All heavy atoms as a GROMACS GRO file, in nm:
protein
  567
    1MET      N    1   6.839 -17.449  -0.500
    1MET     CA    2   6.738 -17.387  -0.415
    1MET      C    3   6.602 -17.441  -0.455
    1MET      O    4   6.568 -17.446  -0.571
    1MET     CB    5   6.744 -17.235  -0.433
    1MET     CG    6   6.621 -17.163  -0.386
    1MET     SD    7   6.623 -16.983  -0.391
    1MET     CE    8   6.686 -16.943  -0.549
    2THR      N    9   6.525 -17.480  -0.354
    2THR     CA   10   6.389 -17.524  -0.381
    2THR      C   11   6.292 -17.410  -0.356
    2THR      O   12   6.325 -17.313  -0.286
    2THR     CB   13   6.350 -17.643  -0.291
    2THR    OG1   14   6.342 -17.597  -0.156
    2THR    CG2   15   6.449 -17.758  -0.302
    3LYS      N   16   6.174 -17.424  -0.411
    3LYS     CA   17   6.073 -17.321  -0.388
    3LYS      C   18   6.040 -17.311  -0.240
    3LYS      O   19   6.020 -17.201  -0.188
    3LYS     CB   20   5.946 -17.353  -0.467
    3LYS     CG   21   5.958 -17.329  -0.614
    3LYS     CD   22   5.826 -17.353  -0.684
    3LYS     CE   23   5.839 -17.328  -0.832
    3LYS     NZ   24   5.710 -17.347  -0.901
    4LEU      N   25   6.034 -17.426  -0.172
    4LEU     CA   26   6.002 -17.423  -0.029
    4LEU      C   27   6.110 -17.351   0.051
    4LEU      O   28   6.079 -17.275   0.143
    4LEU     CB   29   5.978 -17.563   0.026
    4LEU     CG   30   5.931 -17.570   0.172
    4LEU    CD1   31   5.804 -17.488   0.192
    4LEU    CD2   32   5.907 -17.714   0.213
    5GLN      N   33   6.237 -17.371   0.017
    5GLN     CA   34   6.346 -17.299   0.085
    5GLN      C   35   6.328 -17.149   0.069
    5GLN      O   36   6.341 -17.073   0.166
    5GLN     CB   37   6.482 -17.336   0.024
    5GLN     CG   38   6.541 -17.462   0.073
    5GLN     CD   39   6.668 -17.495  -0.002
    5GLN    OE1   40   6.682 -17.608  -0.045
    5GLN    NE2   41   6.759 -17.404  -0.020
    6ALA      N   42   6.299 -17.105  -0.052
    6ALA     CA   43   6.281 -16.962  -0.077
    6ALA      C   44   6.160 -16.908  -0.002
    6ALA      O   45   6.165 -16.800   0.058
    6ALA     CB   46   6.266 -16.936  -0.227
    7LYS      N   47   6.052 -16.985  -0.001
    7LYS     CA   48   5.931 -16.942   0.069
    7LYS      C   49   5.954 -16.936   0.220
    7LYS      O   50   5.908 -16.844   0.288
    7LYS     CB   51   5.814 -17.036   0.038
    7LYS     CG   52   5.762 -17.022  -0.102
    7LYS     CD   53   5.649 -17.121  -0.125
    7LYS     CE   54   5.589 -17.108  -0.263
    7LYS     NZ   55   5.475 -17.201  -0.278
    8PHE      N   56   6.027 -17.035   0.274
    8PHE     CA   57   6.059 -17.034   0.416
    8PHE      C   58   6.143 -16.911   0.450
    8PHE      O   59   6.118 -16.843   0.550
    8PHE     CB   60   6.132 -17.162   0.458
    8PHE     CG   61   6.159 -17.170   0.606
    8PHE    CD1   62   6.059 -17.207   0.693
    8PHE    CD2   63   6.284 -17.139   0.657
    8PHE    CE1   64   6.083 -17.212   0.831
    8PHE    CE2   65   6.309 -17.144   0.793
    8PHE     CZ   66   6.208 -17.181   0.880
    9GLY      N   67   6.241 -16.882   0.366
    9GLY     CA   68   6.324 -16.764   0.387
    9GLY      C   69   6.244 -16.635   0.386
    9GLY      O   70   6.267 -16.546   0.470
   10ARG      N   71   6.148 -16.626   0.296
   10ARG     CA   72   6.063 -16.505   0.292
   10ARG      C   73   5.974 -16.496   0.415
   10ARG      O   74   5.949 -16.386   0.466
   10ARG     CB   75   5.982 -16.502   0.163
   10ARG     CG   76   6.068 -16.469   0.041
   10ARG     CD   77   5.986 -16.441  -0.083
   10ARG     NE   78   5.916 -16.557  -0.134
   10ARG     CZ   79   5.965 -16.641  -0.225
   10ARG    NH1   80   6.087 -16.623  -0.273
   10ARG    NH2   81   5.891 -16.742  -0.268
   11ALA      N   82   5.929 -16.611   0.466
   11ALA     CA   83   5.848 -16.610   0.589
   11ALA      C   84   5.932 -16.562   0.708
   11ALA      O   85   5.885 -16.484   0.791
   11ALA     CB   86   5.792 -16.750   0.616
   12VAL      N   87   6.057 -16.607   0.714
   12VAL     CA   88   6.147 -16.562   0.821
   12VAL      C   89   6.170 -16.412   0.809
   12VAL      O   90   6.161 -16.338   0.908
   12VAL     CB   91   6.281 -16.639   0.817
   12VAL    CG1   92   6.384 -16.575   0.909
   12VAL    CG2   93   6.260 -16.785   0.854
   13ARG      N   94   6.198 -16.366   0.687
   13ARG     CA   95   6.221 -16.223   0.665
   13ARG      C   96   6.100 -16.141   0.708
   13ARG      O   97   6.114 -16.036   0.774
   13ARG     CB   98   6.253 -16.194   0.519
   13ARG     CG   99   6.273 -16.044   0.493
   13ARG     CD  100   6.300 -16.014   0.348
   13ARG     NE  101   6.433 -16.063   0.314
   13ARG     CZ  102   6.462 -16.128   0.201
   13ARG    NH1  103   6.371 -16.149   0.110
   13ARG    NH2  104   6.584 -16.168   0.179
   14ALA      N  105   5.980 -16.185   0.672
   14ALA     CA  106   5.858 -16.112   0.708
   14ALA      C  107   5.843 -16.100   0.859
   14ALA      O  108   5.812 -15.992   0.912
   14ALA     CB  109   5.736 -16.179   0.646
   15GLU      N  110   5.866 -16.210   0.930
   15GLU     CA  111   5.857 -16.206   1.077
   15GLU      C  112   5.966 -16.116   1.137
   15GLU      O  113   5.940 -16.042   1.231
   15GLU     CB  114   5.867 -16.347   1.136
   15GLU     CG  115   5.746 -16.433   1.111
   15GLU     CD  116   5.619 -16.377   1.176
   15GLU    OE1  117   5.625 -16.332   1.292
   15GLU    OE2  118   5.515 -16.379   1.109
   16ARG      N  119   6.086 -16.125   1.082
   16ARG     CA  120   6.196 -16.043   1.133
   16ARG      C  121   6.166 -15.895   1.111
   16ARG      O  122   6.182 -15.813   1.203
   16ARG     CB  123   6.327 -16.081   1.061
   16ARG     CG  124   6.446 -15.995   1.101
   16ARG     CD  125   6.571 -16.031   1.026
   16ARG     NE  126   6.564 -16.017   0.883
   16ARG     CZ  127   6.571 -15.900   0.817
   16ARG    NH1  128   6.581 -15.786   0.883
   16ARG    NH2  129   6.567 -15.898   0.685
   17GLU      N  130   6.120 -15.860   0.992
   17GLU     CA  131   6.091 -15.720   0.962
   17GLU      C  132   5.973 -15.668   1.042
   17GLU      O  133   5.969 -15.551   1.079
   17GLU     CB  134   6.068 -15.703   0.812
   17GLU     CG  135   6.196 -15.718   0.732
   17GLU     CD  136   6.177 -15.706   0.582
   17GLU    OE1  137   6.062 -15.717   0.534
   17GLU    OE2  138   6.279 -15.686   0.512
   18LYS      N  139   5.875 -15.756   1.071
   18LYS     CA  140   5.761 -15.718   1.153
   18LYS      C  141   5.808 -15.672   1.291
   18LYS      O  142   5.751 -15.582   1.351
   18LYS     CB  143   5.665 -15.837   1.167
   18LYS     CG  144   5.532 -15.801   1.226
   18LYS     CD  145   5.441 -15.921   1.252
   18LYS     CE  146   5.430 -16.019   1.139
   18LYS     NZ  147   5.336 -16.129   1.169
   19LYS      N  148   5.915 -15.734   1.340
   19LYS     CA  149   5.971 -15.698   1.470
   19LYS      C  150   6.067 -15.579   1.461
   19LYS      O  151   6.112 -15.528   1.563
   19LYS     CB  152   6.044 -15.817   1.531
   19LYS     CG  153   5.952 -15.930   1.570
   19LYS     CD  154   6.030 -16.036   1.642
   19LYS     CE  155   5.940 -16.137   1.707
   19LYS     NZ  156   5.850 -16.083   1.808
   20GLY      N  157   6.103 -15.540   1.339
   20GLY     CA  158   6.197 -15.431   1.321
   20GLY      C  159   6.341 -15.471   1.350
   20GLY      O  160   6.424 -15.387   1.384
   21TRP      N  161   6.369 -15.600   1.339
   21TRP     CA  162   6.502 -15.652   1.369
   21TRP      C  163   6.590 -15.656   1.245
   21TRP      O  164   6.543 -15.681   1.135
   21TRP     CB  165   6.493 -15.794   1.422
   21TRP     CG  166   6.432 -15.809   1.557
   21TRP    CD1  167   6.383 -15.712   1.639
   21TRP    CD2  168   6.414 -15.932   1.628
   21TRP    NE1  169   6.337 -15.766   1.755
   21TRP    CE2  170   6.354 -15.901   1.751
   21TRP    CE3  171   6.442 -16.064   1.598
   21TRP    CZ2  172   6.323 -15.998   1.845
   21TRP    CZ3  173   6.410 -16.161   1.692
   21TRP    CH2  174   6.351 -16.128   1.814
   22SER      N  175   6.717 -15.638   1.267
   22SER     CA  176   6.815 -15.658   1.160
   22SER      C  177   6.847 -15.807   1.150
   22SER      O  178   6.818 -15.884   1.243
   22SER     CB  179   6.944 -15.581   1.192
   22SER     OG  180   7.007 -15.637   1.306
   23GLN      N  181   6.908 -15.845   1.041
   23GLN     CA  182   6.955 -15.984   1.027
   23GLN      C  183   7.057 -16.014   1.136
   23GLN      O  184   7.058 -16.125   1.191
   23GLN     CB  185   7.016 -16.007   0.889
   23GLN     CG  186   6.915 -16.006   0.778
   23GLN     CD  187   6.979 -16.022   0.642
   23GLN    OE1  188   7.098 -15.999   0.624
   23GLN    NE2  189   6.898 -16.062   0.545
   24GLU      N  190   7.140 -15.919   1.166
   24GLU     CA  191   7.241 -15.940   1.269
   24GLU      C  192   7.178 -15.967   1.405
   24GLU      O  193   7.221 -16.056   1.479
   24GLU     CB  194   7.333 -15.818   1.277
   24GLU     CG  195   7.449 -15.837   1.371
   24GLU     CD  196   7.552 -15.725   1.363
   24GLU    OE1  197   7.527 -15.622   1.296
   24GLU    OE2  198   7.657 -15.741   1.424
   25PHE      N  199   7.072 -15.892   1.438
   25PHE     CA  200   7.006 -15.912   1.567
   25PHE      C  201   6.939 -16.049   1.572
   25PHE      O  202   6.951 -16.120   1.672
   25PHE     CB  203   6.905 -15.800   1.595
   25PHE     CG  204   6.847 -15.808   1.734
   25PHE    CD1  205   6.919 -15.762   1.843
   25PHE    CD2  206   6.723 -15.864   1.755
   25PHE    CE1  207   6.868 -15.770   1.971
   25PHE    CE2  208   6.670 -15.873   1.883
   25PHE     CZ  209   6.742 -15.826   1.991
   26LEU      N  210   6.869 -16.087   1.466
   26LEU     CA  211   6.806 -16.219   1.464
   26LEU      C  212   6.913 -16.327   1.476
   26LEU      O  213   6.895 -16.423   1.552
   26LEU     CB  214   6.726 -16.241   1.335
   26LEU     CG  215   6.669 -16.382   1.315
   26LEU    CD1  216   6.583 -16.425   1.433
   26LEU    CD2  217   6.594 -16.390   1.184
   27GLY      N  218   7.021 -16.311   1.405
   27GLY     CA  219   7.129 -16.409   1.414
   27GLY      C  220   7.180 -16.421   1.557
   27GLY      O  221   7.200 -16.533   1.607
   28SER      N  222   7.197 -16.309   1.622
   28SER     CA  223   7.244 -16.310   1.761
   28SER      C  224   7.144 -16.381   1.852
   28SER      O  225   7.182 -16.463   1.937
   28SER     CB  226   7.265 -16.166   1.809
   28SER     OG  227   7.298 -16.163   1.945
   29GLU      N  228   7.018 -16.353   1.834
   29GLU     CA  229   6.913 -16.414   1.917
   29GLU      C  230   6.903 -16.565   1.893
   29GLU      O  231   6.871 -16.640   1.985
   29GLU     CB  232   6.777 -16.349   1.889
   29GLU     CG  233   6.766 -16.205   1.937
   29GLU     CD  234   6.772 -16.193   2.087
   29GLU    OE1  235   6.686 -16.251   2.156
   29GLU    OE2  236   6.865 -16.126   2.138
   30ALA      N  237   6.930 -16.607   1.770
   30ALA     CA  238   6.917 -16.749   1.735
   30ALA      C  239   7.050 -16.824   1.743
   30ALA      O  240   7.054 -16.944   1.720
   30ALA     CB  241   6.859 -16.762   1.595
   31GLY      N  242   7.158 -16.752   1.773
   31GLY     CA  243   7.289 -16.816   1.779
   31GLY      C  244   7.345 -16.849   1.642
   31GLY      O  245   7.414 -16.949   1.625
   32LEU      N  246   7.312 -16.764   1.543
   32LEU     CA  247   7.357 -16.784   1.406
   32LEU      C  248   7.430 -16.660   1.356
   32LEU      O  249   7.408 -16.550   1.405
   32LEU     CB  250   7.236 -16.810   1.314
   32LEU     CG  251   7.147 -16.928   1.350
   32LEU    CD1  252   7.017 -16.922   1.272
   32LEU    CD2  253   7.221 -17.058   1.323
   33ASP      N  254   7.513 -16.678   1.257
   33ASP     CA  255   7.583 -16.566   1.196
   33ASP      C  256   7.488 -16.489   1.106
   33ASP      O  257   7.398 -16.547   1.044
   33ASP     CB  258   7.702 -16.617   1.115
   33ASP     CG  259   7.791 -16.505   1.070
   33ASP    OD1  260   7.874 -16.459   1.149
   33ASP    OD2  261   7.775 -16.462   0.954
   34ARG      N  262   7.507 -16.359   1.096
   34ARG     CA  263   7.423 -16.275   1.010
   34ARG      C  264   7.426 -16.323   0.866
   34ARG      O  265   7.324 -16.321   0.796
   34ARG     CB  266   7.469 -16.129   1.015
   34ARG     CG  267   7.385 -16.038   0.925
   34ARG     CD  268   7.459 -15.914   0.879
   34ARG     NE  269   7.584 -15.941   0.811
   34ARG     CZ  270   7.594 -15.973   0.681
   34ARG    NH1  271   7.488 -15.986   0.605
   34ARG    NH2  272   7.712 -15.993   0.626
   35THR      N  273   7.540 -16.371   0.819
   35THR     CA  274   7.549 -16.416   0.680
   35THR      C  275   7.465 -16.543   0.658
   35THR      O  276   7.413 -16.563   0.549
   35THR     CB  277   7.695 -16.442   0.638
   35THR    OG1  278   7.753 -16.540   0.724
   35THR    CG2  279   7.777 -16.314   0.644
   36TYR      N  280   7.452 -16.624   0.762
   36TYR     CA  281   7.366 -16.742   0.752
   36TYR      C  282   7.220 -16.699   0.740
   36TYR      O  283   7.145 -16.752   0.657
   36TYR     CB  284   7.384 -16.835   0.872
   36TYR     CG  285   7.309 -16.964   0.855
   36TYR    CD1  286   7.369 -17.073   0.794
   36TYR    CD2  287   7.177 -16.976   0.897
   36TYR    CE1  288   7.299 -17.193   0.775
   36TYR    CE2  289   7.107 -17.094   0.878
   36TYR     CZ  290   7.168 -17.201   0.817
   36TYR     OH  291   7.099 -17.317   0.798
   37VAL      N  292   7.180 -16.603   0.822
   37VAL     CA  293   7.042 -16.551   0.816
   37VAL      C  294   7.015 -16.492   0.678
   37VAL      O  295   6.911 -16.517   0.618
   37VAL     CB  296   7.017 -16.446   0.928
   37VAL    CG1  297   6.879 -16.382   0.912
   37VAL    CG2  298   7.030 -16.510   1.066
   38SER      N  299   7.110 -16.419   0.626
   38SER     CA  300   7.096 -16.361   0.492
   38SER      C  301   7.074 -16.470   0.387
   38SER      O  302   6.984 -16.461   0.304
   38SER     CB  303   7.219 -16.278   0.457
   38SER     OG  304   7.214 -16.235   0.322
   39GLY      N  305   7.158 -16.573   0.391
   39GLY     CA  306   7.144 -16.682   0.296
   39GLY      C  307   7.013 -16.756   0.310
   39GLY      O  308   6.950 -16.794   0.211
   40LEU      N  309   6.970 -16.774   0.433
   40LEU     CA  310   6.842 -16.840   0.458
   40LEU      C  311   6.728 -16.758   0.399
   40LEU      O  312   6.640 -16.812   0.331
   40LEU     CB  313   6.824 -16.858   0.608
   40LEU     CG  314   6.702 -16.935   0.651
   40LEU    CD1  315   6.734 -17.021   0.771
   40LEU    CD2  316   6.588 -16.844   0.682
   41GLU      N  317   6.728 -16.628   0.423
   41GLU     CA  318   6.622 -16.542   0.373
   41GLU      C  319   6.621 -16.535   0.220
   41GLU      O  320   6.516 -16.514   0.160
   41GLU     CB  321   6.634 -16.401   0.432
   41GLU     CG  322   6.598 -16.397   0.580
   41GLU     CD  323   6.598 -16.257   0.637
   41GLU    OE1  324   6.634 -16.161   0.565
   41GLU    OE2  325   6.564 -16.242   0.757
   42ARG      N  326   6.736 -16.552   0.159
   42ARG     CA  327   6.744 -16.552   0.012
   42ARG      C  328   6.714 -16.689  -0.047
   42ARG      O  329   6.706 -16.705  -0.169
   42ARG     CB  330   6.882 -16.505  -0.034
   42ARG     CG  331   6.905 -16.357  -0.010
   42ARG     CD  332   7.040 -16.311  -0.058
   42ARG     NE  333   7.147 -16.362   0.029
   42ARG     CZ  334   7.246 -16.441  -0.010
   42ARG    NH1  335   7.258 -16.478  -0.136
   42ARG    NH2  336   7.338 -16.482   0.076
   43GLY      N  337   6.696 -16.788   0.038
   43GLY     CA  338   6.662 -16.922  -0.008
   43GLY      C  339   6.780 -17.004  -0.057
   43GLY      O  340   6.761 -17.106  -0.122
   44VAL      N  341   6.902 -16.961  -0.024
   44VAL     CA  342   7.020 -17.037  -0.068
   44VAL      C  343   7.072 -17.129   0.042
   44VAL      O  344   7.163 -17.208   0.017
   44VAL     CB  345   7.133 -16.945  -0.119
   44VAL    CG1  346   7.087 -16.868  -0.242
   44VAL    CG2  347   7.181 -16.850  -0.011
   45ARG      N  348   7.016 -17.119   0.160
   45ARG     CA  349   7.051 -17.209   0.270
   45ARG      C  350   6.936 -17.306   0.293
   45ARG      O  351   6.820 -17.271   0.276
   45ARG     CB  352   7.075 -17.131   0.401
   45ARG     CG  353   7.197 -17.044   0.400
   45ARG     CD  354   7.318 -17.128   0.415
   45ARG     NE  355   7.435 -17.046   0.434
   45ARG     CZ  356   7.552 -17.094   0.467
   45ARG    NH1  357   7.567 -17.224   0.485
   45ARG    NH2  358   7.654 -17.016   0.482
   46ASN      N  359   6.970 -17.428   0.331
   46ASN     CA  360   6.870 -17.529   0.362
   46ASN      C  361   6.886 -17.564   0.509
   46ASN      O  362   6.960 -17.656   0.544
   46ASN     CB  363   6.890 -17.652   0.272
   46ASN     CG  364   6.778 -17.750   0.286
   46ASN    OD1  365   6.673 -17.720   0.339
   46ASN    ND2  366   6.800 -17.870   0.236
   47PRO      N  367   6.819 -17.490   0.598
   47PRO     CA  368   6.840 -17.508   0.741
   47PRO      C  369   6.787 -17.642   0.791
   47PRO      O  370   6.684 -17.691   0.745
   47PRO     CB  371   6.763 -17.392   0.803
   47PRO     CG  372   6.655 -17.362   0.706
   47PRO     CD  373   6.715 -17.390   0.570
   48SER      N  374   6.858 -17.699   0.886
   48SER     CA  375   6.812 -17.822   0.950
   48SER      C  376   6.686 -17.790   1.031
   48SER      O  377   6.655 -17.674   1.060
   48SER     CB  378   6.920 -17.878   1.043
   48SER     OG  379   6.936 -17.792   1.155
   49LEU      N  380   6.617 -17.894   1.070
   49LEU     CA  381   6.498 -17.877   1.153
   49LEU      C  382   6.534 -17.807   1.285
   49LEU      O  383   6.461 -17.719   1.332
   49LEU     CB  384   6.434 -18.013   1.179
   49LEU     CG  385   6.299 -18.014   1.249
   49LEU    CD1  386   6.198 -17.931   1.172
   49LEU    CD2  387   6.251 -18.157   1.263
   50ALA      N  388   6.647 -17.842   1.342
   50ALA     CA  389   6.691 -17.779   1.468
   50ALA      C  390   6.716 -17.630   1.448
   50ALA      O  391   6.679 -17.548   1.533
   50ALA     CB  392   6.817 -17.848   1.520
   51THR      N  393   6.776 -17.593   1.335
   51THR     CA  394   6.801 -17.452   1.307
   51THR      C  395   6.671 -17.378   1.282
   51THR      O  396   6.653 -17.265   1.329
   51THR     CB  397   6.896 -17.437   1.187
   51THR    OG1  398   7.020 -17.501   1.219
   51THR    CG2  399   6.921 -17.292   1.152
   52GLN      N  400   6.579 -17.441   1.213
   52GLN     CA  401   6.448 -17.379   1.191
   52GLN      C  402   6.381 -17.350   1.325
   52GLN      O  403   6.322 -17.243   1.345
   52GLN     CB  404   6.360 -17.470   1.106
   52GLN     CG  405   6.405 -17.484   0.963
   52GLN     CD  406   6.322 -17.585   0.888
   52GLN    OE1  407   6.202 -17.601   0.912
   52GLN    NE2  408   6.385 -17.657   0.798
   53GLU      N  409   6.390 -17.445   1.418
   53GLU     CA  410   6.329 -17.427   1.550
   53GLU      C  411   6.397 -17.314   1.627
   53GLU      O  412   6.330 -17.236   1.695
   53GLU     CB  413   6.336 -17.557   1.630
   53GLU     CG  414   6.285 -17.546   1.772
   53GLU     CD  415   6.142 -17.497   1.784
   53GLU    OE1  416   6.058 -17.530   1.697
   53GLU    OE2  417   6.114 -17.424   1.881
   54ARG      N  418   6.529 -17.302   1.616
   54ARG     CA  419   6.601 -17.193   1.684
   54ARG      C  420   6.556 -17.057   1.630
   54ARG      O  421   6.539 -16.962   1.707
   54ARG     CB  422   6.752 -17.208   1.664
   54ARG     CG  423   6.810 -17.321   1.747
   54ARG     CD  424   6.951 -17.357   1.715
   54ARG     NE  425   7.043 -17.246   1.704
   54ARG     CZ  426   7.166 -17.258   1.657
   54ARG    NH1  427   7.212 -17.376   1.620
   54ARG    NH2  428   7.246 -17.154   1.650
   55ILE      N  429   6.537 -17.049   1.500
   55ILE     CA  430   6.492 -16.923   1.439
   55ILE      C  431   6.351 -16.890   1.483
   55ILE      O  432   6.323 -16.776   1.523
   55ILE     CB  433   6.503 -16.933   1.285
   55ILE    CG1  434   6.649 -16.938   1.243
   55ILE    CG2  435   6.430 -16.817   1.218
   55ILE    CD1  436   6.672 -16.982   1.101
   56ALA      N  437   6.263 -16.988   1.478
   56ALA     CA  438   6.124 -16.965   1.520
   56ALA      C  439   6.120 -16.920   1.666
   56ALA      O  440   6.050 -16.824   1.701
   56ALA     CB  441   6.041 -17.091   1.500
   57SER      N  442   6.195 -16.988   1.751
   57SER     CA  443   6.198 -16.954   1.892
   57SER      C  444   6.250 -16.811   1.913
   57SER      O  445   6.194 -16.735   1.992
   57SER     CB  446   6.286 -17.054   1.968
   57SER     OG  447   6.292 -17.022   2.104
   58ALA      N  448   6.356 -16.776   1.843
   58ALA     CA  449   6.411 -16.640   1.855
   58ALA      C  450   6.308 -16.536   1.812
   58ALA      O  451   6.300 -16.428   1.871
   58ALA     CB  452   6.538 -16.627   1.770
   59LEU      N  453   6.229 -16.569   1.710
   59LEU     CA  454   6.127 -16.476   1.660
   59LEU      C  455   6.001 -16.475   1.747
   59LEU      O  456   5.913 -16.390   1.730
   59LEU     CB  457   6.089 -16.512   1.516
   59LEU     CG  458   6.194 -16.482   1.410
   59LEU    CD1  459   6.157 -16.550   1.278
   59LEU    CD2  460   6.210 -16.332   1.392
   60GLY      N  461   5.991 -16.572   1.838
   60GLY     CA  462   5.874 -16.578   1.926
   60GLY      C  463   5.750 -16.633   1.857
   60GLY      O  464   5.638 -16.600   1.895
   61VAL      N  465   5.771 -16.717   1.755
   61VAL     CA  466   5.660 -16.782   1.685
   61VAL      C  467   5.687 -16.932   1.683
   61VAL      O  468   5.801 -16.976   1.702
   61VAL     CB  469   5.640 -16.729   1.541
   61VAL    CG1  470   5.608 -16.581   1.542
   61VAL    CG2  471   5.761 -16.756   1.455
   62SER      N  472   5.585 -17.010   1.656
   62SER     CA  473   5.605 -17.154   1.646
   62SER      C  474   5.664 -17.187   1.509
   62SER      O  475   5.645 -17.113   1.412
   62SER     CB  476   5.474 -17.228   1.665
   62SER     OG  477   5.386 -17.201   1.557
   63LEU      N  478   5.735 -17.297   1.505
   63LEU     CA  479   5.790 -17.342   1.378
   63LEU      C  480   5.676 -17.371   1.281
   63LEU      O  481   5.686 -17.341   1.162
   63LEU     CB  482   5.877 -17.466   1.398
   63LEU     CG  483   5.936 -17.528   1.271
   63LEU    CD1  484   6.013 -17.425   1.190
   63LEU    CD2  485   6.025 -17.645   1.308
   64SER      N  486   5.566 -17.426   1.332
   64SER     CA  487   5.453 -17.455   1.244
   64SER      C  488   5.397 -17.328   1.180
   64SER      O  489   5.350 -17.331   1.066
   64SER     CB  490   5.344 -17.532   1.318
   64SER     OG  491   5.292 -17.456   1.424
   65THR      N  492   5.403 -17.217   1.251
   65THR     CA  493   5.359 -17.089   1.195
   65THR      C  494   5.445 -17.049   1.076
   65THR      O  495   5.393 -17.011   0.971
   65THR     CB  496   5.361 -16.979   1.302
   65THR    OG1  497   5.267 -17.012   1.405
   65THR    CG2  498   5.327 -16.843   1.244
   66LEU      N  499   5.577 -17.059   1.093
   66LEU     CA  500   5.667 -17.024   0.982
   66LEU      C  501   5.646 -17.116   0.862
   66LEU      O  502   5.640 -17.070   0.747
   66LEU     CB  503   5.813 -17.030   1.027
   66LEU     CG  504   5.863 -16.918   1.116
   66LEU    CD1  505   6.009 -16.943   1.153
   66LEU    CD2  506   5.848 -16.784   1.049
   67ILE      N  507   5.633 -17.244   0.888
   67ILE     CA  508   5.615 -17.339   0.779
   67ILE      C  509   5.480 -17.315   0.710
   67ILE      O  510   5.470 -17.318   0.588
   67ILE     CB  511   5.628 -17.484   0.830
   67ILE    CG1  512   5.774 -17.508   0.869
   67ILE    CG2  513   5.582 -17.583   0.724
   67ILE    CD1  514   5.799 -17.640   0.938
   68SER      N  515   5.378 -17.289   0.788
   68SER     CA  516   5.246 -17.263   0.732
   68SER      C  517   5.248 -17.139   0.643
   68SER      O  518   5.190 -17.139   0.534
   68SER     CB  519   5.143 -17.244   0.845
   68SER     OG  520   5.017 -17.212   0.794
   69LYS      N  521   5.318 -17.034   0.686
   69LYS     CA  522   5.329 -16.913   0.604
   69LYS      C  523   5.403 -16.943   0.474
   69LYS      O  524   5.366 -16.893   0.369
   69LYS     CB  525   5.400 -16.802   0.682
   69LYS     CG  526   5.315 -16.741   0.789
   69LYS     CD  527   5.385 -16.629   0.860
   69LYS     CE  528   5.294 -16.571   0.966
   69LYS     NZ  529   5.333 -16.439   1.007
   70ALA      N  530   5.506 -17.025   0.484
   70ALA     CA  531   5.583 -17.062   0.365
   70ALA      C  532   5.497 -17.143   0.269
   70ALA      O  533   5.496 -17.118   0.148
   70ALA     CB  534   5.708 -17.141   0.403
   71GLU      N  535   5.421 -17.237   0.322
   71GLU     CA  536   5.340 -17.324   0.237
   71GLU      C  537   5.223 -17.250   0.173
   71GLU      O  538   5.182 -17.282   0.063
   71GLU     CB  539   5.285 -17.442   0.317
   71GLU     CG  540   5.391 -17.542   0.356
   71GLU     CD  541   5.335 -17.657   0.438
   71GLU    OE1  542   5.242 -17.635   0.519
   71GLU    OE2  543   5.385 -17.768   0.422
   72SER      N  544   5.170 -17.150   0.242
   72SER     CA  545   5.052 -17.079   0.190
   72SER      C  546   5.087 -16.966   0.095
   72SER      O  547   4.998 -16.911   0.030
   72SER     CB  548   4.967 -17.026   0.306
   72SER     OG  549   5.038 -16.924   0.375
   73GLU      N  550   5.215 -16.934   0.084
   73GLU     CA  551   5.256 -16.827  -0.007
   73GLU      C  552   5.231 -16.869  -0.151
   73GLU      O  553   5.257 -16.980  -0.190
   73GLU     CB  554   5.406 -16.797   0.011
   73GLU     CG  555   5.454 -16.686  -0.078
   73GLU     CD  556   5.603 -16.666  -0.068
   73GLU    OE1  557   5.651 -16.641   0.044
   73GLU    OE2  558   5.671 -16.676  -0.171
   74LYS      N  559   5.179 -16.777  -0.229
   74LYS     CA  560   5.153 -16.804  -0.371
   74LYS      C  561   5.278 -16.792  -0.452
   74LYS      O  562   5.366 -16.721  -0.432
   74LYS     CB  563   5.049 -16.705  -0.425
   74LYS     CG  564   4.918 -16.712  -0.350
   74LYS     CD  565   4.837 -16.828  -0.397
   74LYS     CE  566   4.705 -16.827  -0.323
   74LYS     NZ  567   4.636 -16.944  -0.318
   0.00000   0.00000   0.00000
């Protein structure tokens, strides 16, 4: 696991929780399994660029927003 993977996962979790969504609901919206979303949020998954875009789109934010949040996290 890289620091960036973990930070990206936390950015996804923050956006998901802001919407009040479960991991299962986000997975459904993005066409992913809930266990994949869980692994991504814990930083143990390394999502492809296409998967990152699907997640961002499902959350209604740009991919650059998610990446920016991940990069700016202390």
